[in-house]
Each structure stands twice: as structure tokens, then as C-alpha cells.
DSSP file (Angstrom, degrees, kcal/mol; ACC not computed):
  #  RESIDUE AA STRUCTURE BP1 BP2  ACC     N-H-->O    O-->H-N    N-H-->O    O-->H-N    TCO  KAPPA ALPHA  PHI   PSI    X-CA   Y-CA   Z-CA
    1    1 A M     >        0   0    0      0, 0.0     4,-1.8     0, 0.0     5,-0.1   0.000 360.0 360.0 360.0 -24.7   96.4  112.1   82.3
    2    2 A K  H  >  +     0   0    0      1,-0.2     4,-2.1     2,-0.2     5,-0.1   0.858 360.0  55.5 -70.2 -32.0   92.9  113.1   81.2
    3    3 A K  H  > S+     0   0    0      1,-0.2     4,-2.6     2,-0.2    -1,-0.2   0.915 107.9  50.2 -61.7 -40.8   92.6  109.7   79.4
    4    4 A A  H  > S+     0   0    0     70,-0.3     4,-2.8     1,-0.2    -2,-0.2   0.866 107.8  51.4 -60.5 -38.2   93.4  108.1   82.7
    5    5 A E  H  X S+     0   0    0     -4,-1.8     4,-2.5     2,-0.2    -1,-0.2   0.881 110.8  49.7 -63.4 -41.7   90.8  110.0   84.5
    6    6 A L  H  X S+     0   0    0     -4,-2.1     4,-2.1     2,-0.2    -2,-0.2   0.944 111.7  46.1 -61.9 -50.3   88.3  109.0   81.9
    7    7 A V  H  X S+     0   0    0     -4,-2.6     4,-2.5     1,-0.2     5,-0.2   0.924 113.4  51.8 -61.0 -45.9   89.2  105.3   82.2
    8    8 A S  H  X S+     0   0    0     -4,-2.8     4,-2.7    -5,-0.2    -1,-0.2   0.879 107.0  52.4 -55.5 -40.2   89.1  105.6   86.0
    9    9 A G  H  X S+     0   0    0     -4,-2.5     4,-2.2     2,-0.2    -1,-0.2   0.909 110.7  46.8 -64.5 -41.7   85.7  107.1   85.9
   10   10 A F  H  X S+     0   0    0     -4,-2.1     4,-2.3     2,-0.2    -2,-0.2   0.907 113.4  48.6 -68.0 -39.8   84.3  104.3   83.8
   11   11 A V  H  X S+     0   0    0     -4,-2.5     4,-2.5     1,-0.2    -2,-0.2   0.953 112.9  48.0 -63.8 -48.3   85.9  101.6   86.1
   12   12 A L  H  X S+     0   0    0     -4,-2.7     4,-2.3     1,-0.2    -2,-0.2   0.870 112.6  48.8 -57.7 -39.9   84.6  103.3   89.2
   13   13 A M  H  X S+     0   0    0     -4,-2.2     4,-2.2     2,-0.2    -1,-0.2   0.889 110.8  49.5 -70.7 -39.4   81.1  103.6   87.8
   14   14 A A  H  X S+     0   0    0     -4,-2.3     4,-2.4     1,-0.2    -2,-0.2   0.919 112.3  48.9 -65.8 -41.3   81.1  100.0   86.7
   15   15 A F  H  X S+     0   0    0     -4,-2.5     4,-2.6     2,-0.2    -2,-0.2   0.897 110.7  50.5 -63.8 -39.7   82.2   99.0   90.2
   16   16 A G  H  X S+     0   0    0     -4,-2.3     4,-2.5     2,-0.2    -1,-0.2   0.926 112.3  46.9 -64.0 -43.0   79.5  101.2   91.8
   17   17 A I  H  X S+     0   0    0     -4,-2.2     4,-2.8     2,-0.2     5,-0.3   0.906 112.8  48.4 -65.9 -42.6   76.9   99.6   89.7
   18   18 A L  H  X>S+     0   0    0     -4,-2.4     4,-2.5     2,-0.2     5,-1.9   0.897 111.9  50.7 -62.0 -42.7   78.1   96.1   90.4
   19   19 A L  I  <>S+     0   0    0     -4,-2.6     5,-2.6    -5,-0.2    -2,-0.2   0.944 114.5  44.4 -60.2 -48.8   78.2   96.9   94.1
   20   20 A W  I  <5S+     0   0    0     -4,-2.5    -2,-0.2     1,-0.2    -1,-0.2   0.955 123.6  32.2 -59.0 -56.8   74.6   98.2   93.9
   21   21 A L  I  <5S+     0   0    0     -4,-2.8    -2,-0.2    -5,-0.1    -3,-0.2   0.794 135.0   9.0 -79.0 -33.9   73.1   95.5   91.9
   22   22 A V  I  X5S+     0   0    0     -4,-2.5     4,-2.0    -5,-0.3    -3,-0.2   0.808 120.5  46.4-117.2 -59.7   75.1   92.3   92.8
   23   23 A L  I  ><S+     0   0    0     -5,-1.9     4,-2.6     1,-0.2     5,-0.3   0.920 112.1  46.7 -66.9 -46.7   77.4   92.6   95.7
   24   24 A I  H  ><S+     0   0    0     -5,-2.6     4,-2.3    -6,-0.3    -1,-0.2   0.947 116.4  43.3 -61.2 -49.7   75.2   94.3   98.3
   25   25 A P  H  4 S+     0   0    0      0, 0.0    -1,-0.2     0, 0.0    -2,-0.2   0.860 117.4  49.5 -65.4 -31.0   72.1   92.1   97.7
   26   26 A W  H  < S+     0   0    0     -4,-2.0    -2,-0.2     1,-0.1    -3,-0.2   0.891 121.8  30.4 -69.6 -42.6   74.4   89.0   97.7
   27   27 A Q  H  < S+     0   0    0     -4,-2.6     2,-0.6    -5,-0.2    -3,-0.2   0.638 111.4  59.8 -97.4 -17.6   76.3   89.8  100.9
   28   28 A I  S  < S-     0   0    0     -4,-2.3    -1,-0.1    -5,-0.3    11,-0.1  -0.948  77.1-130.8-122.3 124.9   73.9   91.7  103.1
   29   29 A A        -     0   0    0     -2,-0.6     2,-0.2     1,-0.1    10,-0.1  -0.276  26.3-106.8 -68.6 151.0   70.7   90.2  104.3
   30   30 A E        -     0   0    0     -5,-0.1    -1,-0.1     7,-0.1     7,-0.0  -0.521  38.0-136.7 -74.6 143.0   67.4   92.1  104.0
   31   31 A A        -     0   0    0     -2,-0.2     6,-0.1     1,-0.1    -1,-0.1  -0.541  26.3 -88.0 -95.6 162.8   66.2   93.4  107.5
   32   32 A P    >   -     0   0    0      0, 0.0     3,-1.2     0, 0.0    -1,-0.1  -0.285  42.1-109.5 -60.4 160.6   62.7   93.3  108.9
   33   33 A T  T 3  S+     0   0    0      1,-0.2     4,-0.1     4,-0.0    -2,-0.0   0.688 111.0  68.3 -70.8 -14.8   60.6   96.3  108.0
   34   34 A A  T 3  S+     0   0    0      2,-0.1    -1,-0.2     0, 0.0     2,-0.2   0.652 100.7  51.4 -81.3  -9.4   60.6   97.7  111.7
   35   35 A I  S <  S-     0   0    0     -3,-1.2     2,-0.3     1,-0.0    -4,-0.1  -0.720  98.0 -87.2-120.1 171.3   64.3   98.6  111.5
   36   36 A I        -     0   0    0     -2,-0.2    -2,-0.1     1,-0.1    -3,-0.0  -0.616  53.4-110.0 -74.8 138.3   66.7  100.5  109.2
   37   37 A S    >   -     0   0    0     -2,-0.3     3,-1.2     1,-0.1     4,-0.4  -0.408  13.2-138.4 -70.7 139.4   67.9   98.1  106.5
   38   38 A P  T 3  S+     0   0    0      0, 0.0    -1,-0.1     0, 0.0     3,-0.1   0.571 104.2  65.6 -77.0  -5.5   71.7   97.2  106.9
   39   39 A R  T 3> S+     0   0    0      1,-0.1     4,-2.3     2,-0.1     5,-0.2   0.561  79.9  84.6 -86.4  -7.9   71.9   97.7  103.1
   40   40 A M  H <> S+     0   0    0     -3,-1.2     4,-2.3     2,-0.2     5,-0.2   0.949  91.1  41.3 -60.3 -55.1   71.1  101.4  103.4
   41   41 A M  H  > S+     0   0    0     -4,-0.4     4,-2.2     2,-0.2    -1,-0.2   0.918 115.3  48.4 -68.6 -43.0   74.6  102.6  104.0
   42   42 A P  H  > S+     0   0    0      0, 0.0     4,-2.6     0, 0.0    -1,-0.2   0.916 112.8  49.4 -55.3 -43.9   76.4  100.5  101.5
   43   43 A R  H  X S+     0   0    0     -4,-2.3     4,-2.3     1,-0.2    -2,-0.2   0.852 109.8  51.5 -65.3 -33.6   73.8  101.4   98.9
   44   44 A L  H  X S+     0   0    0     -4,-2.3     4,-2.2     2,-0.2    -1,-0.2   0.886 110.6  48.5 -66.2 -41.2   74.3  105.1   99.7
   45   45 A C  H  X S+     0   0    0     -4,-2.2     4,-2.1     2,-0.2    -2,-0.2   0.922 111.5  50.2 -64.7 -45.1   78.0  104.7   99.3
   46   46 A A  H  X S+     0   0    0     -4,-2.6     4,-2.0     2,-0.2    -2,-0.2   0.908 110.4  49.4 -59.9 -43.7   77.6  102.9   96.0
   47   47 A A  H  X S+     0   0    0     -4,-2.3     4,-2.1     2,-0.2    -1,-0.2   0.892 111.5  48.4 -64.4 -39.7   75.2  105.6   94.7
   48   48 A I  H  X S+     0   0    0     -4,-2.2     4,-2.5     1,-0.2    -1,-0.2   0.859 110.0  54.2 -66.1 -35.1   77.7  108.4   95.7
   49   49 A L  H  X S+     0   0    0     -4,-2.1     4,-1.9     2,-0.2    -2,-0.2   0.886 110.2  45.0 -64.0 -42.5   80.4  106.4   94.0
   50   50 A V  H  X S+     0   0    0     -4,-2.0     4,-1.7     2,-0.2    -2,-0.2   0.873 114.3  49.2 -74.6 -38.1   78.5  106.2   90.8
   51   51 A V  H  X S+     0   0    0     -4,-2.1     4,-2.0     2,-0.2    -2,-0.2   0.934 112.8  47.0 -64.4 -47.3   77.5  110.0   90.9
   52   52 A L  H  X S+     0   0    0     -4,-2.5     4,-2.1     1,-0.2    -2,-0.2   0.865 110.7  52.4 -67.7 -36.9   81.1  111.0   91.6
   53   53 A S  H  X S+     0   0    0     -4,-1.9     4,-2.1     2,-0.2    -1,-0.2   0.848 106.4  53.7 -67.1 -33.8   82.4  108.8   88.8
   54   54 A L  H  X S+     0   0    0     -4,-1.7     4,-2.6     2,-0.2     5,-0.2   0.908 108.3  49.7 -64.7 -39.4   79.9  110.4   86.4
   55   55 A V  H  X S+     0   0    0     -4,-2.0     4,-2.6     1,-0.2    -2,-0.2   0.918 110.6  50.8 -62.2 -41.7   81.3  113.8   87.4
   56   56 A L  H  X S+     0   0    0     -4,-2.1     4,-2.4     1,-0.2    -1,-0.2   0.887 110.8  47.9 -62.8 -37.9   84.8  112.5   86.8
   57   57 A I  H  X S+     0   0    0     -4,-2.1     4,-1.9     2,-0.2    -2,-0.2   0.930 114.7  44.9 -71.9 -43.4   83.8  111.2   83.3
   58   58 A V  H  X S+     0   0    0     -4,-2.6     4,-2.5     2,-0.2     5,-0.2   0.907 113.3  50.9 -65.6 -40.1   82.1  114.5   82.3
   59   59 A Q  H  X S+     0   0    0     -4,-2.6     4,-2.3    -5,-0.2     5,-0.2   0.964 113.4  44.0 -62.1 -51.8   84.9  116.5   83.6
   60   60 A S  H  X S+     0   0    0     -4,-2.4     4,-1.3     1,-0.2    -1,-0.2   0.801 111.4  54.2 -69.3 -26.5   87.6  114.5   81.7
   61   61 A L  H  X S+     0   0    0     -4,-1.9     4,-1.8     2,-0.2    -1,-0.2   0.894 110.6  46.4 -65.2 -44.3   85.5  114.5   78.5
   62   62 A L  H  X S+     0   0    0     -4,-2.5     4,-1.5     1,-0.2    -2,-0.2   0.905 113.9  47.4 -68.5 -38.0   85.2  118.3   78.6
   63   63 A S  H  X S+     0   0    0     -4,-2.3     4,-1.6    -5,-0.2    -1,-0.2   0.777 108.7  55.4 -72.9 -25.8   88.9  118.7   79.3
   64   64 A L  H  < S+     0   0    0     -4,-1.3    -1,-0.2    -5,-0.2    -2,-0.2   0.831 104.5  54.2 -71.3 -34.2   89.7  116.2   76.5
   65   65 A R  H  < S+     0   0    0     -4,-1.8    -2,-0.2     1,-0.2    -1,-0.2   0.882 110.2  46.6 -68.8 -35.9   87.8  118.3   74.0
   66   66 A L  H  < S+     0   0    0     -4,-1.5     2,-0.8     1,-0.2    -2,-0.2   0.873 114.3  48.9 -73.4 -32.0   89.8  121.3   74.9
   67   67 A E     <  +     0   0    0     -4,-1.6    -1,-0.2     1,-0.2     3,-0.2  -0.869  61.5 165.8-109.5  98.9   93.1  119.4   74.7
   68   68 A R        +     0   0    0     -2,-0.8     2,-1.4     1,-0.2    -1,-0.2   0.802  64.8  67.7 -79.6 -30.5   93.1  117.6   71.5
   69   69 A A        +     0   0    0      2,-0.0     2,-0.7     1,-0.0    -1,-0.2  -0.488  59.3 132.7 -95.8  65.7   96.9  116.8   71.5
   70   70 A D        +     0   0    0     -2,-1.4     2,-0.2    -3,-0.2    -3,-0.0  -0.888  30.8 167.6-115.1 101.3   97.2  114.3   74.4
   71   71 A S        +     0   0    0     -2,-0.7    -2,-0.0     3,-0.0    -3,-0.0  -0.665  24.6  60.7-111.1 168.3   99.3  111.4   73.2
   72   72 A G  S    S-     0   0    0     -2,-0.2    -2,-0.0     4,-0.0     4,-0.0  -0.440  88.9 -33.9 107.3 175.5  100.9  108.5   74.9
   73   73 A P        -     0   0    0      0, 0.0   -69,-0.1     0, 0.0   -70,-0.1  -0.276  48.9-127.1 -69.4 155.3   99.7  105.6   77.0
   74   74 A V  S    S+     0   0    0      1,-0.2     2,-0.4   -71,-0.1   -70,-0.3   0.945  97.7  24.3 -67.8 -49.0   96.8  106.1   79.3
   75   75 A F  S    S-     0   0    0    -72,-0.1    -1,-0.2   -71,-0.1     2,-0.1  -0.954  86.1-123.8-121.1 142.3   98.7  104.8   82.2
   76   76 A S     >  -     0   0    0     -2,-0.4     4,-1.9     1,-0.1     3,-0.2  -0.424  26.3-112.9 -83.9 157.4  102.5  104.8   82.6
   77   77 A R  H  > S+     0   0    0      1,-0.2     4,-2.7     2,-0.2     3,-0.3   0.931 118.6  54.6 -55.5 -48.3  104.5  101.5   83.3
   78   78 A N  H  > S+     0   0    0      1,-0.2     4,-2.7     2,-0.2    -1,-0.2   0.876 107.1  49.4 -54.3 -43.7  105.4  102.8   86.8
   79   79 A E  H  > S+     0   0    0     -3,-0.2     4,-1.7     2,-0.2    -1,-0.2   0.861 112.1  47.7 -67.0 -36.4  101.7  103.4   87.6
   80   80 A I  H  X S+     0   0    0     -4,-1.9     4,-2.8    -3,-0.3     5,-0.2   0.923 112.5  49.7 -72.7 -42.1  100.7   99.9   86.5
   81   81 A V  H  X S+     0   0    0     -4,-2.7     4,-2.2     1,-0.2    -2,-0.2   0.913 112.0  48.0 -60.8 -43.4  103.6   98.3   88.4
   82   82 A A  H  X S+     0   0    0     -4,-2.7     4,-1.8    -5,-0.3    -1,-0.2   0.889 111.7  50.2 -68.4 -32.7  102.6  100.3   91.6
   83   83 A T  H  X S+     0   0    0     -4,-1.7     4,-2.3     2,-0.2    -2,-0.2   0.942 112.2  46.9 -67.5 -48.6   98.9   99.2   91.2
   84   84 A L  H  X S+     0   0    0     -4,-2.8     4,-2.6     1,-0.2    -1,-0.2   0.870 110.5  53.5 -61.1 -35.3  100.0   95.5   90.8
   85   85 A G  H  X S+     0   0    0     -4,-2.2     4,-2.5    -5,-0.2    -1,-0.2   0.879 109.1  47.8 -69.7 -36.7  102.2   95.8   93.8
   86   86 A V  H  X S+     0   0    0     -4,-1.8     4,-2.1     2,-0.2    -2,-0.2   0.886 112.3  49.1 -71.0 -37.5   99.4   97.2   96.0
   87   87 A V  H  X S+     0   0    0     -4,-2.3     4,-2.1     2,-0.2    -2,-0.2   0.931 113.1  47.7 -63.6 -45.6   97.1   94.4   94.8
   88   88 A A  H  X S+     0   0    0     -4,-2.6     4,-2.7     1,-0.2     5,-0.2   0.914 110.2  54.0 -62.8 -42.3   99.8   91.8   95.5
   89   89 A L  H  X S+     0   0    0     -4,-2.5     4,-2.2     1,-0.2    -1,-0.2   0.922 112.2  41.8 -55.6 -48.1  100.4   93.4   99.0
   90   90 A F  H  X S+     0   0    0     -4,-2.1     4,-1.9     2,-0.2    -1,-0.2   0.827 112.5  54.8 -73.9 -29.7   96.8   93.1  100.0
   91   91 A S  H  X S+     0   0    0     -4,-2.1     4,-2.0     2,-0.2    -2,-0.2   0.960 112.1  43.3 -64.7 -50.7   96.4   89.6   98.5
   92   92 A V  H  X S+     0   0    0     -4,-2.7     4,-2.4     1,-0.2    -2,-0.2   0.873 113.2  52.4 -59.7 -40.2   99.4   88.4  100.6
   93   93 A A  H  X S+     0   0    0     -4,-2.2     4,-2.0    -5,-0.2    -1,-0.2   0.841 107.6  51.3 -68.4 -36.8   98.1   90.3  103.6
   94   94 A T  H  X S+     0   0    0     -4,-1.9     4,-1.5     2,-0.2    -1,-0.2   0.876 111.4  47.5 -66.0 -40.9   94.6   88.6  103.3
   95   95 A L  H  X S+     0   0    0     -4,-2.0     4,-1.6     2,-0.2    -2,-0.2   0.918 112.0  50.1 -67.8 -42.4   96.2   85.2  103.1
   96   96 A L  H  X>S+     0   0    0     -4,-2.4     4,-3.3     1,-0.2     5,-0.7   0.865 108.0  55.8 -61.7 -37.3   98.4   86.0  106.1
   97   97 A F  H  X5S+     0   0    0     -4,-2.0     4,-1.2     1,-0.2    -1,-0.2   0.895 106.4  49.3 -61.7 -41.5   95.3   87.2  108.0
   98   98 A I  H  <5S+     0   0    0     -4,-1.5    -1,-0.2     1,-0.2    -2,-0.2   0.869 123.6  29.7 -64.7 -39.4   93.6   83.9  107.5
   99   99 A Y  H  <5S+     0   0    0     -4,-1.6    -2,-0.2     2,-0.1    -1,-0.2   0.749 133.3  24.3 -96.7 -28.8   96.5   81.9  108.7
  100  100 A T  H  <5S-     0   0    0     -4,-3.3     3,-0.2     1,-0.3    -3,-0.2   0.616  99.6-117.5-117.0 -17.9   98.3   84.1  111.3
  101  101 A G     << -     0   0    0     -4,-1.2    -1,-0.3    -5,-0.7    -2,-0.1  -0.544  49.6 -53.1  98.9-174.2   95.7   86.6  112.6
  102  102 A P  S  > S+     0   0    0      0, 0.0     4,-1.7     0, 0.0     5,-0.2   0.670 113.7  73.3 -83.4 -18.9   95.7   90.4  112.3
  103  103 A L  H  > S+     0   0    0     -3,-0.2     4,-2.1     2,-0.2     5,-0.2   0.963  98.1  40.8 -62.3 -56.9   99.1   91.4  113.7
  104  104 A L  H  > S+     0   0    0      2,-0.2     4,-2.3     1,-0.2    -1,-0.1   0.950 118.9  43.7 -65.5 -52.3  101.5   90.3  110.9
  105  105 A P  H  > S+     0   0    0      0, 0.0     4,-2.8     0, 0.0    -1,-0.2   0.892 113.0  54.6 -61.4 -36.2   99.4   91.5  107.9
  106  106 A G  H  X S+     0   0    0     -4,-1.7     4,-1.0     2,-0.2    -2,-0.2   0.920 111.4  42.7 -60.2 -43.9   98.5   94.7  109.7
  107  107 A L  H  X S+     0   0    0     -4,-2.1     4,-3.2    -5,-0.2     3,-0.4   0.894 113.5  54.5 -66.9 -40.8  102.2   95.5  110.2
  108  108 A M  H  X S+     0   0    0     -4,-2.3     4,-1.7     1,-0.3    -2,-0.2   0.912 106.8  49.3 -64.5 -44.2  102.9   94.4  106.7
  109  109 A I  H  < S+     0   0    0     -4,-2.8    -1,-0.3     1,-0.2    -2,-0.2   0.732 119.0  39.2 -67.9 -23.1  100.3   96.8  105.2
  110  110 A I  H  X S+     0   0    0     -4,-1.0     4,-0.9    -3,-0.4    -2,-0.2   0.870 120.5  39.6 -92.1 -43.6  101.7   99.7  107.1
  111  111 A I  H  X S+     0   0    0     -4,-3.2     4,-2.5     2,-0.2     5,-0.2   0.918 108.4  55.8 -80.8 -44.4  105.4   99.2  107.0
  112  112 A L  H  X S+     0   0    0     -4,-1.7     4,-2.5    -5,-0.4     5,-0.2   0.909 108.5  47.1 -58.4 -45.4  106.0   97.9  103.4
  113  113 A P  H  > S+     0   0    0      0, 0.0     4,-1.8     0, 0.0    -1,-0.2   0.870 110.9  54.6 -63.3 -31.7  104.4  101.0  101.7
  114  114 A M  H  <>S+     0   0    0     -4,-0.9     5,-2.6     1,-0.2     4,-0.3   0.930 111.0  43.9 -65.5 -42.9  106.4  103.2  104.0
  115  115 A L  H ><5S+     0   0    0     -4,-2.5     3,-1.1     1,-0.2    -1,-0.2   0.886 111.3  54.0 -67.9 -37.4  109.6  101.5  103.0
  116  116 A A  H 3<5S+     0   0    0     -4,-2.5    -1,-0.2     1,-0.3    -2,-0.2   0.821 108.2  51.5 -68.3 -28.3  108.6  101.6   99.2
  117  117 A L  T 3<5S-     0   0    0     -4,-1.8    -1,-0.3    -5,-0.2    -2,-0.2   0.470 126.8 -99.0 -87.3  -3.2  108.0  105.4   99.5
  118  118 A G  T < 5 +     0   0    0     -3,-1.1     2,-0.4    -4,-0.3    -3,-0.2   0.550  65.2 154.2 103.0  10.8  111.4  106.0  101.1
  119  119 A E      < +     0   0    0     -5,-2.6    -1,-0.3    -6,-0.2    -2,-0.1  -0.611   2.5 158.6 -75.7 125.3  110.8  106.2  104.7
  120  120 A R        +     0   0    0     -2,-0.4     2,-0.5     4,-0.0    -1,-0.2   0.370  28.8 116.7-128.8   0.4  114.0  105.2  106.5
  121  121 A R     >  -     0   0    0      1,-0.2     4,-2.7     2,-0.0     5,-0.2  -0.616  54.0-149.6 -78.1 123.1  113.6  106.8  110.0
  122  122 A I  H  > S+     0   0    0     -2,-0.5     4,-1.3     1,-0.2     5,-0.3   0.855  94.4  55.6 -60.0 -36.0  113.5  104.1  112.6
  123  123 A A  H  > S+     0   0    0      2,-0.2     4,-3.3     1,-0.2     3,-0.4   0.947 112.3  43.4 -63.4 -46.3  111.4  106.0  115.0
  124  124 A M  H  > S+     0   0    0      1,-0.2     4,-1.5     2,-0.2    -2,-0.2   0.918 111.6  53.4 -65.9 -42.9  108.7  106.5  112.3
  125  125 A L  H  < S+     0   0    0     -4,-2.7    -1,-0.2     1,-0.2    -2,-0.2   0.689 121.3  31.8 -69.4 -18.1  108.9  102.9  111.1
  126  126 A T  H  X S+     0   0    0     -4,-1.3     4,-2.0    -3,-0.4    -2,-0.2   0.827 119.8  46.3 -98.3 -48.5  108.3  101.7  114.7
  127  127 A L  H  X S+     0   0    0     -4,-3.3     4,-2.8    -5,-0.3     5,-0.2   0.904 109.2  52.0 -67.0 -45.8  106.1  104.2  116.3
  128  128 A L  H  X S+     0   0    0     -4,-1.5     4,-2.6    -5,-0.4     5,-0.2   0.956 114.3  41.5 -63.9 -49.9  103.5  104.7  113.6
  129  129 A P  H  > S+     0   0    0      0, 0.0     4,-3.0     0, 0.0     5,-0.3   0.925 116.2  51.2 -60.8 -42.1  102.7  101.0  113.2
  130  130 A A  H  X S+     0   0    0     -4,-2.0     4,-2.3     1,-0.2    -2,-0.2   0.904 111.6  45.9 -61.2 -40.8  102.8  100.5  116.9
  131  131 A G  H  X S+     0   0    0     -4,-2.8     4,-2.4     2,-0.2    -1,-0.2   0.885 115.8  46.7 -69.9 -41.1  100.4  103.4  117.5
  132  132 A L  H  X S+     0   0    0     -4,-2.6     4,-2.1    -5,-0.2    -2,-0.2   0.936 115.6  43.4 -65.0 -46.5   98.0  102.2  114.7
  133  133 A M  H  X S+     0   0    0     -4,-3.0     4,-3.0    -5,-0.2     5,-0.2   0.943 115.7  49.8 -65.3 -46.0   98.0   98.5  115.8
  134  134 A G  H  X S+     0   0    0     -4,-2.3     4,-3.1    -5,-0.3    -2,-0.2   0.926 112.3  47.5 -59.9 -44.0   97.6   99.6  119.4
  135  135 A G  H  X S+     0   0    0     -4,-2.4     4,-2.3     2,-0.2    -1,-0.2   0.850 111.4  49.6 -61.1 -36.6   94.8  101.9  118.6
  136  136 A A  H  X S+     0   0    0     -4,-2.1     4,-2.6     2,-0.2     5,-0.3   0.918 112.9  47.9 -67.7 -45.1   93.0   99.2  116.5
  137  137 A W  H  X>S+     0   0    0     -4,-3.0     4,-2.4     1,-0.2     5,-0.9   0.919 112.9  48.7 -62.1 -43.8   93.4   96.7  119.4
  138  138 A L  I  X>S+     0   0    0     -4,-3.1     5,-2.3    -5,-0.2     4,-1.0   0.927 114.3  46.8 -60.1 -43.3   92.1   99.4  121.9
  139  139 A L  I  <>S+     0   0    0     -4,-2.3     5,-3.0     3,-0.2     6,-0.3   0.958 122.0  32.2 -60.7 -56.0   89.1  100.1  119.6
  140  140 A F  I  <5S+     0   0    0     -4,-2.6     6,-2.8     3,-0.2    -2,-0.2   0.916 128.3  31.8 -77.5 -45.5   88.1   96.5  118.9
  141  141 A Y  I  <5S+     0   0    0     -4,-2.4    -3,-0.2    -5,-0.3    -2,-0.1   0.859 130.9  26.7 -87.3 -31.3   89.0   94.6  122.1
  142  142 A I  I  <<S+     0   0    0     -4,-1.0    -3,-0.2    -5,-0.9    -4,-0.1   0.915 129.2  29.9 -95.0 -58.2   88.4   97.3  124.7
  143  143 A V  I   <S+     0   0    0     -5,-2.3    -3,-0.2     1,-0.2    -4,-0.2   0.969 133.3  29.2 -70.7 -53.1   85.8   99.8  123.4
  144  144 A L  S   <S-     0   0    0     -5,-3.0    -1,-0.2    -6,-0.2    -4,-0.2   0.679  94.4-137.4 -85.9 -15.4   83.8   97.5  121.2
  145  145 A G        +     0   0    0     -6,-0.3    -4,-0.2     1,-0.2     2,-0.2   0.790  66.8  99.7  67.1  28.0   84.4   94.3  123.1
  146  146 A T        -     0   0    0     -6,-2.8     2,-0.3    -7,-0.2    -1,-0.2  -0.598  62.7-120.1-126.1-172.1   85.0   92.2  120.0
  147  147 A S        -     0   0    0     -2,-0.2   -10,-0.0    -3,-0.1    -6,-0.0  -0.825  22.5-113.1-132.3 177.5   87.8   90.8  118.0
  148  148 A F              0   0    0     -2,-0.3    -1,-0.1     1,-0.2   -47,-0.0   0.837 360.0 360.0 -78.4 -31.0   89.3   91.0  114.6
  149  149 A Q              0   0    0     -3,-0.0    -1,-0.2   -51,-0.0   -48,-0.0   0.488 360.0 360.0 -95.4 360.0   88.5   87.3  113.7
């Protein structure tokens, strides 16, 4: 498991650096000098991501030195299948969002993981998604006065 933490730390650090140097300047416009830059919060989050991934790397390196006999694959087959399933779920949900709007992909992102994790109570499968989607609708349409699209 410590090898997986080491690999995860490097991946997260690379993503944080990519976020800081490429994605944030490319996607968020620079603001006039009189106001707080809209890049500030994303850059702060990227910096925190890099710092925490460095902590994870150092921690996993120290524990790997203490545990020399850690054999086996870095990630198990089940972990890789689960990760690919989550990526596929969000990819399909993104396509559905483009073509159908927010309701169907939102329900799909909530209900399918619940079913995959073994939830079979009808009350939980109906009330939790209804409450989350109703809360999102209330927040965006009523409180903020905007829409999802």
C-alpha cells in the first residue's frame, strides 16, 4: 500500500503543478489590478495540493524504508477497475449533461455508485438523490438566481 501512496503523491503533485502553470492561466482571465484576482483561490488550492502531495511522498518514502518487504503490485486489479468505472461514469454523465441537462446525469452520479456499493433500500435510493437534487435546484435557481447551463 505504501507504493500506491508514493505513486499517488507523485500523480497529485504533477497535477497540482500542471494546474498552477497551465490550466489556471489558460482558463481564468487576469483581473484588473483594483480587484482580487479570480486566479487567487484556484492557485491557492493548487499550491495546497502540491504541498500535501509532497507530505504524502515524504511520508510514504519514510515508511517504505522501514518496511523493506512490500511485494506485489502497486494497485490491485479491483482498484484499477473501480477507478476506470468512476472515470467512465463521469464521462457518460458529462455527455448526458451536454445533451439532456443536469437532472439525468446528476441522478446517475448519485444513484449508480450507491447501487455499486450495495445500497438496496428504496427509501434511501429515492430520498437521498431527491434531497440532493432539490437542494441543488434551490441553491442555484432560487438563492443564486442562476441556472446550471
